[in-house]
PDBQT receptor file of N, H, CA, C and O in Angstrom, charges set to zero:
ATOM      1  N   UNK A   1      -9.353 -77.968-103.796  1.00  0.00    +0.000 N 
ATOM      2  CA  UNK A   1      -8.074 -77.257-104.140  1.00  0.00    +0.000 C 
ATOM      3  C   UNK A   1      -7.264 -77.689-105.275  1.00  0.00    +0.000 C 
ATOM      4  O   UNK A   1      -7.061 -78.883-105.498  1.00  0.00    +0.000 OA
ATOM      5  N   UNK A   2      -6.870 -76.892-105.885  1.00  0.00    +0.000 N 
ATOM      6  H   UNK A   2      -7.036 -75.922-105.704  1.00  0.00    +0.000 HD
ATOM      7  CA  UNK A   2      -6.253 -76.767-107.436  1.00  0.00    +0.000 C 
ATOM      8  C   UNK A   2      -4.469 -76.430-107.020  1.00  0.00    +0.000 C 
ATOM      9  O   UNK A   2      -3.825 -75.483-106.569  1.00  0.00    +0.000 OA
ATOM     10  N   UNK A   3      -4.159 -78.047-107.559  1.00  0.00    +0.000 N 
ATOM     11  H   UNK A   3      -4.682 -78.816-107.925  1.00  0.00    +0.000 HD
ATOM     12  CA  UNK A   3      -2.471 -77.485-106.922  1.00  0.00    +0.000 C 
ATOM     13  C   UNK A   3      -1.938 -76.639-108.423  1.00  0.00    +0.000 C 
ATOM     14  O   UNK A   3      -2.278 -76.814-109.593  1.00  0.00    +0.000 OA
ATOM     15  N   UNK A   4      -1.063 -75.769-107.858  1.00  0.00    +0.000 N 
ATOM     16  H   UNK A   4      -0.786 -75.627-106.907  1.00  0.00    +0.000 HD
ATOM     17  CA  UNK A   4      -0.490 -75.396-109.008  1.00  0.00    +0.000 C 
ATOM     18  C   UNK A   4       1.398 -76.211-108.819  1.00  0.00    +0.000 C 
ATOM     19  O   UNK A   4       1.959 -76.844-107.925  1.00  0.00    +0.000 OA
ATOM     20  N   UNK A   5       1.877 -75.630-110.464  1.00  0.00    +0.000 N 
ATOM     21  H   UNK A   5       1.421 -75.116-111.190  1.00  0.00    +0.000 HD
ATOM     22  CA  UNK A   5       2.937 -76.705-110.282  1.00  0.00    +0.000 C 
ATOM     23  C   UNK A   5       3.439 -75.300-110.537  1.00  0.00    +0.000 C 
ATOM     24  O   UNK A   5       2.808 -74.372-111.043  1.00  0.00    +0.000 OA
ATOM     25  N   UNK A   6       4.917 -75.310-110.014  1.00  0.00    +0.000 N 
ATOM     26  H   UNK A   6       5.429 -76.064-109.603  1.00  0.00    +0.000 HD
ATOM     27  CA  UNK A   6       5.479 -74.342-110.169  1.00  0.00    +0.000 C 
ATOM     28  C   UNK A   6       7.068 -75.180-110.763  1.00  0.00    +0.000 C 
ATOM     29  O   UNK A   6       7.572 -76.214-110.325  1.00  0.00    +0.000 OA
ATOM     30  N   UNK A   7       7.585 -74.222-111.959  1.00  0.00    +0.000 N 
ATOM     31  H   UNK A   7       7.176 -73.382-112.314  1.00  0.00    +0.000 HD
ATOM     32  CA  UNK A   7       8.499 -74.748-112.545  1.00  0.00    +0.000 C 
ATOM     33  C   UNK A   7       9.961 -74.161-111.926  1.00  0.00    +0.000 C 
ATOM     34  O   UNK A   7       9.979 -73.079-111.340  1.00  0.00    +0.000 OA
ATOM     35  N   UNK A   8      11.118 -74.927-112.098  1.00  0.00    +0.000 N 
ATOM     36  H   UNK A   8      11.103 -75.807-112.574  1.00  0.00    +0.000 HD
ATOM     37  CA  UNK A   8      12.372 -74.126-111.142  1.00  0.00    +0.000 C 
ATOM     38  C   UNK A   8      13.071 -73.338-112.360  1.00  0.00    +0.000 C 
ATOM     39  O   UNK A   8      13.766 -74.088-113.045  1.00  0.00    +0.000 OA
ATOM     40  N   UNK A   9      13.058 -72.649-112.578  1.00  0.00    +0.000 N 
ATOM     41  H   UNK A   9      12.494 -72.040-112.022  1.00  0.00    +0.000 HD
ATOM     42  CA  UNK A   9      14.441 -71.706-113.203  1.00  0.00    +0.000 C 
ATOM     43  C   UNK A   9      15.177 -72.283-113.661  1.00  0.00    +0.000 C 
ATOM     44  O   UNK A   9      15.536 -72.878-112.644  1.00  0.00    +0.000 OA
ATOM     45  N   UNK A  10      16.146 -72.894-114.854  1.00  0.00    +0.000 N 
ATOM     46  H   UNK A  10      15.854 -72.411-115.680  1.00  0.00    +0.000 HD
ATOM     47  CA  UNK A  10      17.381 -73.256-114.681  1.00  0.00    +0.000 C 
ATOM     48  C   UNK A  10      18.456 -71.398-114.226  1.00  0.00    +0.000 C 
ATOM     49  O   UNK A  10      19.636 -71.349-113.880  1.00  0.00    +0.000 OA
ATOM     50  N   UNK A  11      18.089 -70.933-114.297  1.00  0.00    +0.000 N 
ATOM     51  H   UNK A  11      17.130 -70.973-114.578  1.00  0.00    +0.000 HD
ATOM     52  CA  UNK A  11      19.053 -69.801-113.528  1.00  0.00    +0.000 C 
ATOM     53  C   UNK A  11      19.184 -70.309-111.799  1.00  0.00    +0.000 C 
ATOM     54  O   UNK A  11      20.229 -70.538-111.189  1.00  0.00    +0.000 OA
ATOM     55  N   UNK A  12      17.972 -70.376-111.354  1.00  0.00    +0.000 N 
ATOM     56  H   UNK A  12      17.123 -70.189-111.849  1.00  0.00    +0.000 HD
ATOM     57  CA  UNK A  12      17.646 -70.860-110.307  1.00  0.00    +0.000 C 
ATOM     58  C   UNK A  12      18.691 -72.459-109.811  1.00  0.00    +0.000 C 
ATOM     59  O   UNK A  12      19.279 -72.817-108.791  1.00  0.00    +0.000 OA
ATOM     60  N   UNK A  13      18.556 -72.809-110.639  1.00  0.00    +0.000 N 
ATOM     61  H   UNK A  13      18.078 -72.518-111.468  1.00  0.00    +0.000 HD
ATOM     62  CA  UNK A  13      19.500 -74.289-110.488  1.00  0.00    +0.000 C 
ATOM     63  C   UNK A  13      20.837 -74.247-110.280  1.00  0.00    +0.000 C 
ATOM     64  O   UNK A  13      21.512 -74.803-109.414  1.00  0.00    +0.000 OA
ATOM     65  N   UNK A  14      21.214 -73.380-111.351  1.00  0.00    +0.000 N 
ATOM     66  H   UNK A  14      20.666 -72.928-112.055  1.00  0.00    +0.000 HD
ATOM     67  CA  UNK A  14      22.304 -72.732-111.444  1.00  0.00    +0.000 C 
ATOM     68  C   UNK A  14      22.937 -72.115-110.333  1.00  0.00    +0.000 C 
ATOM     69  O   UNK A  14      24.128 -71.867-110.139  1.00  0.00    +0.000 OA
ATOM     70  N   UNK A  15      22.213 -71.969-109.835  1.00  0.00    +0.000 N 
ATOM     71  H   UNK A  15      21.246 -72.170-109.992  1.00  0.00    +0.000 HD
ATOM     72  CA  UNK A  15      22.894 -70.709-108.603  1.00  0.00    +0.000 C 
ATOM     73  C   UNK A  15      23.078 -71.542-107.663  1.00  0.00    +0.000 C 
ATOM     74  O   UNK A  15      24.185 -71.676-107.139  1.00  0.00    +0.000 OA
ATOM     75  N   UNK A  16      22.001 -72.245-107.298  1.00  0.00    +0.000 N 
ATOM     76  H   UNK A  16      21.103 -72.136-107.723  1.00  0.00    +0.000 HD
ATOM     77  CA  UNK A  16      21.747 -73.610-106.691  1.00  0.00    +0.000 C 
ATOM     78  C   UNK A  16      23.356 -74.346-106.508  1.00  0.00    +0.000 C 
ATOM     79  O   UNK A  16      24.172 -74.119-105.615  1.00  0.00    +0.000 OA
ATOM     80  N   UNK A  17      23.487 -75.351-107.750  1.00  0.00    +0.000 N 
ATOM     81  H   UNK A  17      22.824 -75.536-108.476  1.00  0.00    +0.000 HD
ATOM     82  CA  UNK A  17      24.858 -75.750-107.694  1.00  0.00    +0.000 C 
ATOM     83  C   UNK A  17      26.063 -75.444-107.630  1.00  0.00    +0.000 C 
ATOM     84  O   UNK A  17      26.985 -76.230-107.418  1.00  0.00    +0.000 OA
ATOM     85  N   UNK A  18      26.169 -73.937-107.861  1.00  0.00    +0.000 N 
ATOM     86  H   UNK A  18      25.419 -73.297-108.034  1.00  0.00    +0.000 HD
ATOM     87  CA  UNK A  18      27.029 -72.856-107.671  1.00  0.00    +0.000 C 
ATOM     88  C   UNK A  18      27.649 -72.695-106.148  1.00  0.00    +0.000 C 
ATOM     89  O   UNK A  18      28.820 -72.617-105.776  1.00  0.00    +0.000 OA
ATOM     90  N   UNK A  19      26.301 -72.676-105.350  1.00  0.00    +0.000 N 
ATOM     91  H   UNK A  19      25.350 -72.739-105.652  1.00  0.00    +0.000 HD
ATOM     92  CA  UNK A  19      26.473 -72.306-104.142  1.00  0.00    +0.000 C 
ATOM     93  C   UNK A  19      27.392 -73.312-103.812  1.00  0.00    +0.000 C 
ATOM     94  O   UNK A  19      28.594 -73.082-103.682  1.00  0.00    +0.000 OA
ATOM     95  N   UNK A  20      26.618 -74.985-103.598  1.00  0.00    +0.000 N 
ATOM     96  H   UNK A  20      25.641 -75.172-103.704  1.00  0.00    +0.000 HD
ATOM     97  CA  UNK A  20      27.644 -75.897-103.283  1.00  0.00    +0.000 C 
ATOM     98  C   UNK A  20      28.667 -76.093-103.726  1.00  0.00    +0.000 C 
ATOM     99  O   UNK A  20      29.591 -76.738-103.231  1.00  0.00    +0.000 OA
ATOM    100  N   UNK A  21      28.617 -75.569-104.687  1.00  0.00    +0.000 N 
ATOM    101  H   UNK A  21      27.866 -75.045-105.089  1.00  0.00    +0.000 HD
ATOM    102  CA  UNK A  21      30.416 -76.195-105.457  1.00  0.00    +0.000 C 
ATOM    103  C   UNK A  21      31.488 -74.688-104.610  1.00  0.00    +0.000 C 
ATOM    104  O   UNK A  21      32.706 -74.673-104.433  1.00  0.00    +0.000 OA
ATOM    105  N   UNK A  22      30.553 -73.694-104.282  1.00  0.00    +0.000 N 
ATOM    106  H   UNK A  22      29.564 -73.706-104.426  1.00  0.00    +0.000 HD
ATOM    107  CA  UNK A  22      31.580 -73.111-103.097  1.00  0.00    +0.000 C 
ATOM    108  C   UNK A  22      31.704 -73.710-101.950  1.00  0.00    +0.000 C 
ATOM    109  O   UNK A  22      32.710 -73.642-101.244  1.00  0.00    +0.000 OA
ATOM    110  N   UNK A  23      31.107 -74.077-101.800  1.00  0.00    +0.000 N 
ATOM    111  H   UNK A  23      30.290 -74.132-102.373  1.00  0.00    +0.000 HD
ATOM    112  CA  UNK A  23      31.044 -74.599-100.237  1.00  0.00    +0.000 C 
ATOM    113  C   UNK A  23      32.195 -76.584-100.216  1.00  0.00    +0.000 C 
ATOM    114  O   UNK A  23      32.283 -77.651 -99.609  1.00  0.00    +0.000 OA
ATOM    115  N   UNK A  24      32.717 -75.862-101.280  1.00  0.00    +0.000 N 
ATOM    116  H   UNK A  24      32.645 -74.995-101.773  1.00  0.00    +0.000 HD
ATOM    117  CA  UNK A  24      33.248 -77.207-101.027  1.00  0.00    +0.000 C 
ATOM    118  C   UNK A  24      34.726 -76.742-100.720  1.00  0.00    +0.000 C 
ATOM    119  O   UNK A  24      35.625 -77.336-100.125  1.00  0.00    +0.000 OA
ATOM    120  N   UNK A  25      34.700 -75.669-101.228  1.00  0.00    +0.000 N 
ATOM    121  H   UNK A  25      33.969 -75.187-101.711  1.00  0.00    +0.000 HD
ATOM    122  CA  UNK A  25      36.052 -75.081-100.922  1.00  0.00    +0.000 C 
ATOM    123  C   UNK A  25      36.617 -74.827 -99.582  1.00  0.00    +0.000 C 
ATOM    124  O   UNK A  25      37.760 -74.686 -99.148  1.00  0.00    +0.000 OA
ATOM    125  N   UNK A  26      35.583 -74.816 -99.136  1.00  0.00    +0.000 N 
ATOM    126  H   UNK A  26      34.654 -74.931 -99.489  1.00  0.00    +0.000 HD
ATOM    127  CA  UNK A  26      35.875 -74.976 -97.498  1.00  0.00    +0.000 C 
ATOM    128  C   UNK A  26      35.331 -76.563 -96.565  1.00  0.00    +0.000 C 
ATOM    129  O   UNK A  26      34.296 -77.109 -96.183  1.00  0.00    +0.000 OA
ATOM    130  N   UNK A  27      36.746 -76.761 -96.555  1.00  0.00    +0.000 N 
ATOM    131  H   UNK A  27      37.587 -76.318 -96.866  1.00  0.00    +0.000 HD
ATOM    132  CA  UNK A  27      36.865 -78.015 -95.552  1.00  0.00    +0.000 C 
ATOM    133  C   UNK A  27      35.707 -77.806 -94.584  1.00  0.00    +0.000 C 
ATOM    134  O   UNK A  27      34.733 -78.193 -95.229  1.00  0.00    +0.000 OA
ATOM    135  N   UNK A  28      35.283 -77.407 -93.394  1.00  0.00    +0.000 N 
ATOM    136  H   UNK A  28      36.074 -77.092 -92.870  1.00  0.00    +0.000 HD
ATOM    137  CA  UNK A  28      34.108 -77.446 -92.884  1.00  0.00    +0.000 C 
ATOM    138  C   UNK A  28      33.125 -77.534 -93.359  1.00  0.00    +0.000 C 
ATOM    139  O   UNK A  28      32.138 -77.496 -92.624  1.00  0.00    +0.000 OA
ATOM    140  N   UNK A  29      32.970 -77.676 -94.656  1.00  0.00    +0.000 N 
ATOM    141  H   UNK A  29      33.771 -77.707 -95.254  1.00  0.00    +0.000 HD
ATOM    142  CA  UNK A  29      31.586 -77.393 -95.234  1.00  0.00    +0.000 C 
ATOM    143  C   UNK A  29      31.453 -79.210 -95.927  1.00  0.00    +0.000 C 
ATOM    144  O   UNK A  29      30.469 -79.944 -95.847  1.00  0.00    +0.000 OA
ATOM    145  N   UNK A  30      32.424 -79.430 -96.393  1.00  0.00    +0.000 N 
ATOM    146  H   UNK A  30      33.224 -78.834 -96.458  1.00  0.00    +0.000 HD
ATOM    147  CA  UNK A  30      32.641 -80.335 -97.652  1.00  0.00    +0.000 C 
ATOM    148  C   UNK A  30      32.033 -81.337 -97.095  1.00  0.00    +0.000 C 
ATOM    149  O   UNK A  30      31.924 -82.159 -98.005  1.00  0.00    +0.000 OA
ATOM    150  N   UNK A  31      31.403 -81.924 -95.817  1.00  0.00    +0.000 N 
ATOM    151  H   UNK A  31      31.491 -81.256 -95.078  1.00  0.00    +0.000 HD
ATOM    152  CA  UNK A  31      30.668 -83.329 -95.414  1.00  0.00    +0.000 C 
ATOM    153  C   UNK A  31      29.813 -83.105 -95.854  1.00  0.00    +0.000 C 
ATOM    154  O   UNK A  31      29.235 -83.751 -96.728  1.00  0.00    +0.000 OA
ATOM    155  N   UNK A  32      29.475 -82.034 -95.320  1.00  0.00    +0.000 N 
ATOM    156  H   UNK A  32      29.945 -81.509 -94.610  1.00  0.00    +0.000 HD
ATOM    157  CA  UNK A  32      27.628 -81.227 -95.445  1.00  0.00    +0.000 C 
ATOM    158  C   UNK A  32      27.160 -81.304 -96.815  1.00  0.00    +0.000 C 
ATOM    159  O   UNK A  32      26.045 -81.761 -97.068  1.00  0.00    +0.000 OA
ATOM    160  N   UNK A  33      27.936 -80.890 -97.698  1.00  0.00    +0.000 N 
ATOM    161  H   UNK A  33      28.841 -80.519 -97.492  1.00  0.00    +0.000 HD
ATOM    162  CA  UNK A  33      27.859 -80.806 -99.238  1.00  0.00    +0.000 C 
ATOM    163  C   UNK A  33      27.713 -82.622 -99.441  1.00  0.00    +0.000 C 
ATOM    164  O   UNK A  33      26.574 -83.084 -99.516  1.00  0.00    +0.000 OA
ATOM    165  N   UNK A  34      28.643 -83.347 -99.501  1.00  0.00    +0.000 N 
ATOM    166  H   UNK A  34      29.568 -82.971 -99.440  1.00  0.00    +0.000 HD
ATOM    167  CA  UNK A  34      28.700 -84.632 -99.952  1.00  0.00    +0.000 C 
ATOM    168  C   UNK A  34      27.591 -85.117 -99.617  1.00  0.00    +0.000 C 
ATOM    169  O   UNK A  34      26.992 -85.750-100.486  1.00  0.00    +0.000 OA
ATOM    170  N   UNK A  35      26.907 -84.964 -98.133  1.00  0.00    +0.000 N 
ATOM    171  H   UNK A  35      27.394 -84.450 -97.427  1.00  0.00    +0.000 HD
ATOM    172  CA  UNK A  35      26.394 -85.549 -97.675  1.00  0.00    +0.000 C 
ATOM    173  C   UNK A  35      24.417 -85.221 -97.970  1.00  0.00    +0.000 C 
ATOM    174  O   UNK A  35      23.384 -85.633 -97.441  1.00  0.00    +0.000 OA
ATOM    175  N   UNK A  36      24.703 -84.428 -98.913  1.00  0.00    +0.000 N 
ATOM    176  H   UNK A  36      25.542 -84.094 -99.343  1.00  0.00    +0.000 HD
ATOM    177  CA  UNK A  36      23.258 -83.644 -99.579  1.00  0.00    +0.000 C 
ATOM    178  C   UNK A  36      23.316 -84.398-101.460  1.00  0.00    +0.000 C 
ATOM    179  O   UNK A  36      22.398 -84.233-102.264  1.00  0.00    +0.000 OA
ATOM    180  N   UNK A  37      23.945 -84.781-101.606  1.00  0.00    +0.000 N 
ATOM    181  H   UNK A  37      24.690 -84.916-100.953  1.00  0.00    +0.000 HD
ATOM    182  CA  UNK A  37      24.446 -85.087-103.213  1.00  0.00    +0.000 C 
ATOM    183  C   UNK A  37      24.638 -86.566-103.076  1.00  0.00    +0.000 C 
ATOM    184  O   UNK A  37      24.297 -87.326-103.981  1.00  0.00    +0.000 OA
ATOM    185  N   UNK A  38      25.128 -86.949-102.065  1.00  0.00    +0.000 N 
ATOM    186  H   UNK A  38      25.405 -86.331-101.329  1.00  0.00    +0.000 HD
ATOM    187  CA  UNK A  38      25.124 -88.482-102.872  1.00  0.00    +0.000 C 
ATOM    188  C   UNK A  38      24.983 -89.354-101.666  1.00  0.00    +0.000 C 
ATOM    189  O   UNK A  38      25.699 -89.316-100.665  1.00  0.00    +0.000 OA
ATOM    190  N   UNK A  39      23.810 -90.265-101.923  1.00  0.00    +0.000 N 
ATOM    191  H   UNK A  39      23.228 -90.296-102.736  1.00  0.00    +0.000 HD
ATOM    192  CA  UNK A  39      23.435 -91.174-101.194  1.00  0.00    +0.000 C 
ATOM    193  C   UNK A  39      23.927 -92.573-100.651  1.00  0.00    +0.000 C 
ATOM    194  O   UNK A  39      23.617 -93.223 -99.652  1.00  0.00    +0.000 OA
ATOM    195  N   UNK A  40      24.977 -92.827-101.884  1.00  0.00    +0.000 N 
ATOM    196  H   UNK A  40      25.228 -92.298-102.695  1.00  0.00    +0.000 HD
ATOM    197  CA  UNK A  40      26.627 -93.809-101.650  1.00  0.00    +0.000 C 
ATOM    198  C   UNK A  40      27.022 -94.115-102.189  1.00  0.00    +0.000 C 
ATOM    199  O   UNK A  40      26.559 -93.951-103.318  1.00  0.00    +0.000 OA
ATOM    200  N   UNK A  41      28.276 -94.885-102.071  1.00  0.00    +0.000 N 
ATOM    201  H   UNK A  41      28.652 -95.018-101.154  1.00  0.00    +0.000 HD
ATOM    202  CA  UNK A  41      29.839 -94.911-102.277  1.00  0.00    +0.000 C 
ATOM    203  C   UNK A  41      30.033 -96.670-101.865  1.00  0.00    +0.000 C 
ATOM    204  O   UNK A  41      29.793 -97.212-100.787  1.00  0.00    +0.000 OA
ATOM    205  N   UNK A  42      30.668 -97.427-103.441  1.00  0.00    +0.000 N 
ATOM    206  H   UNK A  42      30.863 -96.986-104.318  1.00  0.00    +0.000 HD
ATOM    207  CA  UNK A  42      30.265 -99.127-103.364  1.00  0.00    +0.000 C 
ATOM    208  C   UNK A  42      31.903 -98.838-103.608  1.00  0.00    +0.000 C 
ATOM    209  O   UNK A  42      32.124 -98.185-104.628  1.00  0.00    +0.000 OA
ATOM    210  N   UNK A  43      32.986 -99.195-102.891  1.00  0.00    +0.000 N 
ATOM    211  H   UNK A  43      32.806 -99.726-102.062  1.00  0.00    +0.000 HD
ATOM    212  CA  UNK A  43      34.466 -99.557-103.144  1.00  0.00    +0.000 C 
ATOM    213  C   UNK A  43      34.704-100.635-103.524  1.00  0.00    +0.000 C 
ATOM    214  O   UNK A  43      34.418-101.507-102.705  1.00  0.00    +0.000 OA
ATOM    215  N   UNK A  44      35.395-101.199-105.059  1.00  0.00    +0.000 N 
ATOM    216  H   UNK A  44      35.627-100.491-105.725  1.00  0.00    +0.000 HD
ATOM    217  CA  UNK A  44      35.838-102.075-104.767  1.00  0.00    +0.000 C 
ATOM    218  C   UNK A  44      37.409-102.537-105.370  1.00  0.00    +0.000 C 
ATOM    219  O   UNK A  44      38.235-101.635-105.510  1.00  0.00    +0.000 OA
ATOM    220  N   UNK A  45      37.701-103.615-105.636  1.00  0.00    +0.000 N 
ATOM    221  H   UNK A  45      37.031-104.347-105.522  1.00  0.00    +0.000 HD
ATOM    222  CA  UNK A  45      38.461-103.850-105.787  1.00  0.00    +0.000 C 
ATOM    223  C   UNK A  45      39.280-102.777-106.923  1.00  0.00    +0.000 C 
ATOM    224  O   UNK A  45      40.254-102.095-106.607  1.00  0.00    +0.000 OA
ATOM    225  N   UNK A  46      38.614-102.799-108.378  1.00  0.00    +0.000 N 
ATOM    226  H   UNK A  46      37.822-103.353-108.635  1.00  0.00    +0.000 HD
ATOM    227  CA  UNK A  46      38.715-102.139-109.457  1.00  0.00    +0.000 C 
ATOM    228  C   UNK A  46      38.463-100.960-110.231  1.00  0.00    +0.000 C 
ATOM    229  O   UNK A  46      38.932-100.478-111.262  1.00  0.00    +0.000 OA
ATOM    230  N   UNK A  47      36.921-100.422-108.805  1.00  0.00    +0.000 N 
ATOM    231  H   UNK A  47      36.540-100.814-107.968  1.00  0.00    +0.000 HD
ATOM    232  CA  UNK A  47      36.488 -99.608-109.649  1.00  0.00    +0.000 C 
ATOM    233  C   UNK A  47      35.558 -99.011-108.337  1.00  0.00    +0.000 C 
ATOM    234  O   UNK A  47      35.715 -99.738-107.356  1.00  0.00    +0.000 OA
ATOM    235  N   UNK A  48      34.696 -97.949-108.100  1.00  0.00    +0.000 N 
ATOM    236  H   UNK A  48      34.568 -97.358-108.897  1.00  0.00    +0.000 HD
ATOM    237  CA  UNK A  48      34.206 -96.367-107.087  1.00  0.00    +0.000 C 
ATOM    238  C   UNK A  48      33.391 -96.678-107.741  1.00  0.00    +0.000 C 
ATOM    239  O   UNK A  48      33.797 -96.995-108.859  1.00  0.00    +0.000 OA
ATOM    240  N   UNK A  49      31.804 -96.797-107.532  1.00  0.00    +0.000 N 
ATOM    241  H   UNK A  49      31.473 -96.540-106.624  1.00  0.00    +0.000 HD
ATOM    242  CA  UNK A  49      30.143 -96.994-107.691  1.00  0.00    +0.000 C 
ATOM    243  C   UNK A  49      29.937 -95.432-106.771  1.00  0.00    +0.000 C 
ATOM    244  O   UNK A  49      30.087 -95.597-105.560  1.00  0.00    +0.000 OA
ATOM    245  N   UNK A  50      29.660 -94.168-107.143  1.00  0.00    +0.000 N 
ATOM    246  H   UNK A  50      29.538 -94.034-108.126  1.00  0.00    +0.000 HD
ATOM    247  CA  UNK A  50      29.092 -93.415-106.575  1.00  0.00    +0.000 C 
ATOM    248  C   UNK A  50      27.675 -93.208-107.129  1.00  0.00    +0.000 C 
ATOM    249  O   UNK A  50      27.447 -93.300-108.335  1.00  0.00    +0.000 OA
ATOM    250  N   UNK A  51      26.462 -92.846-105.965  1.00  0.00    +0.000 N 
ATOM    251  H   UNK A  51      26.647 -92.771-104.985  1.00  0.00    +0.000 HD
ATOM    252  CA  UNK A  51      25.515 -92.858-106.396  1.00  0.00    +0.000 C 
ATOM    253  C   UNK A  51      24.764 -91.900-105.892  1.00  0.00    +0.000 C 
ATOM    254  O   UNK A  51      24.742 -91.707-104.676  1.00  0.00    +0.000 OA
ATOM    255  N   UNK A  52      23.861 -90.981-106.968  1.00  0.00    +0.000 N 
ATOM    256  H   UNK A  52      23.879 -91.138-107.955  1.00  0.00    +0.000 HD
ATOM    257  CA  UNK A  52      24.121 -89.458-106.105  1.00  0.00    +0.000 C 
ATOM    258  C   UNK A  52      22.354 -89.087-105.683  1.00  0.00    +0.000 C 
ATOM    259  O   UNK A  52      21.526 -89.984-105.839  1.00  0.00    +0.000 OA
ATOM    260  N   UNK A  53      22.119 -88.339-105.396  1.00  0.00    +0.000 N 
ATOM    261  H   UNK A  53      22.792 -87.610-105.270  1.00  0.00    +0.000 HD
ATOM    262  CA  UNK A  53      20.880 -88.535-104.760  1.00  0.00    +0.000 C 
ATOM    263  C   UNK A  53      20.067 -87.250-105.724  1.00  0.00    +0.000 C 
ATOM    264  O   UNK A  53      19.905 -86.040-105.569  1.00  0.00    +0.000 OA
ATOM    265  N   UNK A  54      19.646 -88.346-106.865  1.00  0.00    +0.000 N 
ATOM    266  H   UNK A  54      19.778 -89.329-106.992  1.00  0.00    +0.000 HD
ATOM    267  CA  UNK A  54      19.206 -86.921-108.488  1.00  0.00    +0.000 C 
ATOM    268  C   UNK A  54      17.528 -87.188-108.169  1.00  0.00    +0.000 C 
ATOM    269  O   UNK A  54      17.427 -88.372-107.850  1.00  0.00    +0.000 OA
ATOM    270  N   UNK A  55      16.659 -86.757-108.150  1.00  0.00    +0.000 N 
ATOM    271  H   UNK A  55      16.741 -85.795-108.409  1.00  0.00    +0.000 HD
ATOM    272  CA  UNK A  55      15.286 -86.325-108.801  1.00  0.00    +0.000 C 
ATOM    273  C   UNK A  55      15.068 -85.637-109.794  1.00  0.00    +0.000 C 
ATOM    274  O   UNK A  55      15.399 -84.461-109.946  1.00  0.00    +0.000 OA
ATOM    275  N   UNK A  56      14.334 -86.514-110.753  1.00  0.00    +0.000 N 
ATOM    276  H   UNK A  56      14.065 -87.470-110.630  1.00  0.00    +0.000 HD
ATOM    277  CA  UNK A  56      13.854 -85.926-111.804  1.00  0.00    +0.000 C 
ATOM    278  C   UNK A  56      12.486 -86.484-112.131  1.00  0.00    +0.000 C 
ATOM    279  O   UNK A  56      12.263 -87.638-112.497  1.00  0.00    +0.000 OA
ATOM    280  N   UNK A  57      11.274 -85.167-111.886  1.00  0.00    +0.000 N 
ATOM    281  H   UNK A  57      11.455 -84.230-111.588  1.00  0.00    +0.000 HD
ATOM    282  CA  UNK A  57      10.272 -84.893-112.721  1.00  0.00    +0.000 C 
ATOM    283  C   UNK A  57       9.779 -84.257-113.888  1.00  0.00    +0.000 C 
ATOM    284  O   UNK A  57       9.876 -83.136-114.387  1.00  0.00    +0.000 OA
ATOM    285  N   UNK A  58       9.238 -85.293-114.154  1.00  0.00    +0.000 N 
ATOM    286  H   UNK A  58       9.159 -86.204-113.748  1.00  0.00    +0.000 HD
ATOM    287  CA  UNK A  58       8.501 -85.277-115.543  1.00  0.00    +0.000 C 
ATOM    288  C   UNK A  58       6.820 -84.776-115.621  1.00  0.00    +0.000 C 
ATOM    289  O   UNK A  58       5.850 -85.444-115.264  1.00  0.00    +0.000 OA
ATOM    290  N   UNK A  59       6.822 -83.458-116.175  1.00  0.00    +0.000 N 
ATOM    291  H   UNK A  59       7.610 -82.915-116.465  1.00  0.00    +0.000 HD
ATOM    292  CA  UNK A  59       5.672 -83.255-116.460  1.00  0.00    +0.000 C 
ATOM    293  C   UNK A  59       4.735 -83.402-118.017  1.00  0.00    +0.000 C 
ATOM    294  O   UNK A  59       5.041 -82.615-118.912  1.00  0.00    +0.000 OA
ATOM    295  N   UNK A  60       4.077 -84.000-118.167  1.00  0.00    +0.000 N 
ATOM    296  H   UNK A  60       3.828 -84.639-117.439  1.00  0.00    +0.000 HD
ATOM    297  CA  UNK A  60       3.186 -84.286-119.373  1.00  0.00    +0.000 C 
ATOM    298  C   UNK A  60       4.283 -84.576-120.103  1.00  0.00    +0.000 C 
ATOM    299  O   UNK A  60       5.304 -84.955-119.529  1.00  0.00    +0.000 OA
ATOM    300  N   UNK A  61       4.226 -84.429-121.595  1.00  0.00    +0.000 N 
ATOM    301  H   UNK A  61       3.396 -84.122-122.062  1.00  0.00    +0.000 HD
ATOM    302  CA  UNK A  61       5.897 -84.489-122.711  1.00  0.00    +0.000 C 
ATOM    303  C   UNK A  61       5.454 -85.748-122.970  1.00  0.00    +0.000 C 
ATOM    304  O   UNK A  61       4.510 -86.337-122.444  1.00  0.00    +0.000 OA
ATOM    305  N   UNK A  62       6.270 -86.155-123.895  1.00  0.00    +0.000 N 
ATOM    306  H   UNK A  62       7.037 -85.677-124.323  1.00  0.00    +0.000 HD
ATOM    307  CA  UNK A  62       6.292 -88.247-123.995  1.00  0.00    +0.000 C 
ATOM    308  C   UNK A  62       5.665 -88.196-125.311  1.00  0.00    +0.000 C 
ATOM    309  O   UNK A  62       6.524 -88.457-126.154  1.00  0.00    +0.000 OA
ATOM    310  N   UNK A  63       5.016 -88.067-125.614  1.00  0.00    +0.000 N 
ATOM    311  H   UNK A  63       4.318 -87.855-124.929  1.00  0.00    +0.000 HD
ATOM    312  CA  UNK A  63       3.964 -88.166-126.989  1.00  0.00    +0.000 C 
ATOM    313  C   UNK A  63       3.892 -89.352-126.519  1.00  0.00    +0.000 C 
ATOM    314  O   UNK A  63       5.073 -89.456-126.189  1.00  0.00    +0.000 OA
ATOM    315  N   UNK A  64       3.458 -90.270-126.247  1.00  0.00    +0.000 N 
ATOM    316  H   UNK A  64       2.499 -90.186-126.515  1.00  0.00    +0.000 HD
ATOM    317  CA  UNK A  64       3.752 -91.331-126.700  1.00  0.00    +0.000 C 
ATOM    318  C   UNK A  64       2.296 -92.102-126.798  1.00  0.00    +0.000 C 
ATOM    319  O   UNK A  64       1.345 -91.394-126.466  1.00  0.00    +0.000 OA
ATOM    320  N   UNK A  65       2.060 -93.119-127.105  1.00  0.00    +0.000 N 
ATOM    321  H   UNK A  65       2.833 -93.694-127.374  1.00  0.00    +0.000 HD
ATOM    322  CA  UNK A  65       0.640 -93.748-128.076  1.00  0.00    +0.000 C 
ATOM    323  C   UNK A  65       0.280 -94.687-127.598  1.00  0.00    +0.000 C 
ATOM    324  O   UNK A  65      -0.676 -95.297-128.078  1.00  0.00    +0.000 OA
TER     325      UNK A  65
């Protein structure tokens, strides 16, 4: 069975992020948004490190030799 690759349009990604941005305005939904996008936070005396849940899939390309 051949697997078809479905590409997500820039418009779909933009709509998705705008939806969650609007959710941040609602205090009851803010925690859910943070849990969806933030993996962990490390607080140090002089810095704060935020690690996001981001996956980037690269299909083909690169042109390496």
